[in-house]
C-alpha positions, 0 to 999 in steps of 0.5 A, a space after each residue: 799592140 796596145 788597147 787604144 790601137 786595138 780600139 782604133 782598128 776595131 772602129 776602122 773595121 766596123 766603119 770601113 766604108 765611112 769617112 776614110 776608115 778603109 785607109 786605116 784598115 788597108 794601109 796603116 800598121 800598128 806603129 803608124 796608128 800608135 804614132 798618130 794617137 800617142 797622146 790619147 788618154 781614152 779609146 774614144 780620144 784615140 778614135 777621134 785623133 785618128 779620124 782627124 788624121 784621115 778625114 782630110 784624105 777622105 775628103 780629098 778622095 771624095 772631091 776627086 770622085 765627085 768630079 770624075 763623072 
C-alpha cells in the first residue's frame, strides 16, 4: 500500500456514511484504489479522484432509496 492509498482509505473510514465512502471501505481492495488514483500527485488529489469515481454510484443509490417509500 502506498501513501496515497492509505490516505484514501483513512478518508473513506472517517467519512464512512457520506457520499458513498462506505463503498471504498467495504468493497475496494488496495489494488483497485490504486488503479483509480494512479495519476494522483498528492493525497488530496487521490481523495478527489476517488470521490469522482464513487460519487455517481452513491448518487444512484440515493435516488433509489428516495423512491423506495
